[in-house]
Each structure stands twice: as structure tokens, then as C-alpha cells.
C-alpha angles and dihedrals in degrees: 000000000000138000130207133181124212091215108041089172088074100050142016142188090051112182144150122224130192133156101211139002091261096048130096113261124229123216113211130189142156120228113232109242117260093008117119132181144079125296132185116226115199118198117197123197116195119192113197092193119204090346108273138074135292088036094084122122125184125191125183130191128183129207132192113227121191117203107204139162094219108118124228094226114070101174141352130206115215111170115209095222138013120216127180092237097051134078101221114154135206105222152149135212120207129203117271096232096070135075108232116222096181143333119217128196111212110195144158135180110258090245094052135081103206125079122225125204130219123185109224127213120212148166114248108306102357127082123171150143110229121215104348117219122249091253089055091055097043125209096310109017142278137281117203150153137188131242116203121196116193145163091018096280109038124096132172135180120214126223116274124261137191130208122191131195129260119196114201134189110013092000116207126345114241102240133220098014117171125212135209143090105258129095089257090064094067116108135182109235133184135186115229096201140087093242124216088214115029100176117116094241091057093048102038114004094060087063104028101034130241111337109280118166090206090061105028137356134198128198137173125195117235106155084318136019107280120193122220128284089029116088098348136049104168136065112235127195115246092033130100127220131201108236132179123178119190099203130030115272134151116249121201127190099226124227118335147127135242113256121267095247136140138166093285097042108036126174113280129211124201112223123195125212107280131016120355129191103217134180135210107259093197135070093238136064119275130208112224091211087064091051090051091047095056091044098052090132091061111090124207097024110150139207127285119258120192135184113239133152090004093304136104107224143158114268139171094210125079102190124215114271088015137101143196146178128283129180122219127187091207143028100268144154116232130195120232106209114231089199130037116263115254089260093035125172124258088204128266128248118270092220110122112215138164110285132207117222091208133269090313098050150037138200137200111204116215121207133181119206123197124177089351095305128105102246099180142008127206139146152189132216150132134252132174096237097038120119128228087239132037117333135153091274093061126081128206123232121252117251120264105246099186099214097071129055110259141174117196135181110223121194105178118230107170092178091069123077090237099039100190118093126184092190124035119191113180135186116283113272138152094248136021141164122210120195123197143160120227103215116202136169095173114136118235095331123136108230121215114207109202134177140191118257120256128195111224134180114270091252093054131072141172126215136187114220116200099206093183094056098026094238133138125207124194101228091193091061101032132042102194143044127186125217135166116262131222100075141058118266130194122225141176127203110204119195127181148077123324094266092051092050092046089054098045107030094085129141121250092220142001112279141164126208128203113271119252148243095028116200093037140178111186104022143336127218127222111201119199140153135219115211120249088232092063126082100204135335132191116245121191124182119191127184119209132191121226090272091060095253118143106240100169142010106198094172131035114144147089121279129199122216114301147081118292143181116196117193132211121198097201094257126137127232091281094049096256119137110251121234117267113266145086121324135176124228126201122188114195120198114197117194118168102307095336120100122190124186132199120193136184148145126269129196118208111198133200114269 
């Protein structure tokens, strides 16, 4: 089977393809650029029969091929916006000198990667889809082009068009609002539209009534939390706003359009140096890992923190119509991808676990739980290439807003422009002392400070020193410590060898804790502390029966500075177990000429 053209100057690469003797053959050719005219292609089929003459059959067919510069597509219709009340159409008009085989619409939502195809029906020259549905346009808009096939062999692709969405009247409803009058009912909202009217009354007061802080409140963070109508009066896309609504009401955005964005021109947010309250500019959820991936050239861009279930916490998801907080080390502009990167994230788990910093580092993660929720996350650790000051391993503490309940770790670093760290990773050394303040404005809650376990060499240890209450906790043996909330407390974490801990784990003042367990059977412990400013003090512990008679003196000696726990096994002076019952203890602390006494009741139970 062969093919030949009478005017080879018009076309090249002439060939005939077929898969089997019974199949239909396809003639292929390539027009030579800038050459126009008509050529005759002759296809000859030669059948050799069983293999010998005279069984030879030859068939020839000829085709006229016109090489022309007239396009198939005459006109396209790409409306700028789609609204539910209009009759805009996406359409194409073809030239009248061709025979159309089919017209395809290739489209994808502006936040998607994959193209979809629709075959269009038409009448003569016109092919269109009138008034697409919202689901057809997606949450932002649609990108599309047409492919026209004609005259059996011709095919042409149109230019690309985009149509965005215009919401009229009430606009879009703000979804998933919560209502109430406690700190947990605050939420960070954002508006993902280019609003026709951006003033707060048009967005909120038309639904919630004239601004009344007893019924609803609105804040925005700019170096501090500012309440409307203070330093802001408009709602801007890409920003988040604290909102609390006392009673259930619907809130609508008002008229607006989606932003004219695509994969090459995404929405951009200006961040200032420090903490920024941002908002999702799109009507779909975003993954913060994807934002970080497309902004790899931006240094010092931090993690996303959101407010959910009454708690500020790290998250990888910025939900639609919601906002959060992001820290930036510089004044920068970041891109918010409208479509996932090619190697986009599927989201990471929100579970916070102990992390290794590699073979040359370690980290202990610190958590604070209040009412069953993790209120704050911090940490300490060491890494070979860490710096004494701010480095990528450190994290800065969230601002204290005042109107929500918060617990923050605060490691002070006055050398940095934002001197409050929640995580402090330092260079590797044999010994180190971290100092931090646990800031809390929680009301009446018992806070549980927990930490991830860490395997250390036998000669090394790590201790938590509660300076406020004069207590020491062995973090290698325990993984939690409970304290009352509602006030700031000072702590030290002391890491090092036994000698270093013995030298530095010293009480700030003399103190005595209640003995435990009480009641007891086998033994009871008496915790106390001798201040690091004292050389030695005399401690005497006497046990009395109900008649006032001294029945035992478990402790009577001098103690140097440090934390101690002296035990009593319930035996009398002569080593005989006392009878079960009620006893009185008195611990006397003699320092210079000062004598302090601590008394209490003990209950010895039957074994």
C-alpha cells in the first residue's frame, strides 16, 4: 500500500497506516508551512494474492486535499462572570466552509489539575452551553477551550478562556458559625470574595444589627487585638477577623465576585514582620504545606495556627471562610495557590508527638492540657547546627489576646525582635539550663504539663524546677506535672550530668510539702526543701500519739541546700510497728534564730 502526491511542494511525510488487511487505512501528511493550494493524493493497494502471477490485483484511489490558512474556529464566547440570574453562555462559532465532525469542550475548575471533556451539540455553525450550573464552575471559576474536528482530518484548538463567579443579592452564607457568650465561642472568619461593599455594616450589621459588644464583637489583630470600629472599618480578603455572636443568626457576605486568579497568578497576601492574622481567600479548604511549598523562596515563614474548640493550635488546614495566625520574620508577599502543586500535600496528621531532630539532635516536646484539650505546645532540645538565638528550629509564642483563655510557653530571647519563644532549641552541649514562664489566664482549671519521653545516658538526667512552688520533678522518671491555672509561673529545665544537676537543682526558698500517702500502711514521705542561699539548717520531725506523747523521731539532723523526701515506716523509737490510728506530726525547721513549725495529722492503717 503506497501513497503519492502530485504536488510534493505542498505536503510532506506522506504515509499510509493500517493494522491488518481487513482494517481501514489512514492517510497521514504534514502541510509545508506557508504553502497553499490543492494537491491530489493517490493511494495504491496492490494484492499479491496466493503468491504467484496471475493472481495480482491493483486498486488505486485519488483524493483532493486543499491546503488553506482559513481557521476552523471563527469566534468564541467567554463570559467574564457567571451569575445565577443571567443567561451568559460559553460557546464557539465555526466557519461555514467546513463540515464539522465534532466539537469538544475541554474544561477544569480553576482549583483543579485535571481536564474534563464534554461533547457539544450544535446547529450549523454554533455550539454552546448556556448558563452553566454552580457545580460546573466550581468554587472559583472555570478554565476551558474548544477542540473542533472537521472534514475528517482537520483539527483545531481554540484559545483558552476563563469565567469567574458573581454572587448577587445576599451573596454567600458564612458557613458553620457557632454561637454563645464564652471565650470558646470566638471564631476566626474570613470572606473569600471581592466584595462590592467592603464596609463592616454592609457585611455584618445588616445581619447582626448595629454593633453592640453585648450581642456580637469583631476584632482584628494588628500588633495587638483591635476591636471594631477602632483601627479598621472594612473587611479585606486574605485577612482573618475574630468574631463572637451571642445568639444564632445567619450572616451573608453581600454581593461580590471570586477573584480573577489562576495557577500562574494566584492570590497574594502581604505579611508584615511578626504575627499576622490571615484569612482564606478561596471558597475551599487550603493545606498550609502547599502554601509553604509554593513559597520556598520566602525565608522565615512560620506554621499556621487556628482557633478551634476554644483552643489556639497548630494546623495544616486553613478552612474556607476561616482564618488563622502566621508568623513572618520579614515584610513579605506570599502566594496562595489556587491549585495544588504537582507534588501537593494530602495533609499531615495533627497529632503532636515527640520528634527527633536527627542523629545530631534531640527534642522534648512540652504540652499543656486544660479541660481535656491541649492548650499550648512548646519544647526544648539540642541540635549541632542550632544557634543560641533564633534559628529555624525555634518557634515563637503566640500573642496574648486577652479575650480568650490561653496558655503560652515563654522562653525570653531579648536579642530577637519578637523576644518570646515557645520552643527553644540550642546548640549541643553537655549541660544546659532553660528558663521559661508558663503564662495562663485560664479560670479555675487545673493545668497538666506533660512532656515526651527521652532516653538519656545513665549519667545524664533532666529535671523540671517549679520556681513558683519550689518543687522539682525528675522528667526522666515522670511525664506530667499538675498546677493550678490563672497565673504566670516560672520554671527551669535543667539538663546535664549528675554533678551539674546536683549543683544547679537547688530550691529558691525553704518549703515543706504535705506528707503522702496519707492514710498510709507501709511508709509515708515528708517532702521539704532547703534554700540554695542557706548553708545548713536543722530539721527535726517528731511523731506524737493522741495523748501528746512523742512516739518517734524519724528526722533530726542538718541539711544542706536541696530537695529532700524523708520517709517514716510507722515504727516507734524501739523499731516496733505502732498500732493503727491517728498520729500527729510536727516538723521543726531551725535557721539561725528563727524556728518554723509545720503540724498535721497522720492516719496509720492496718496492713
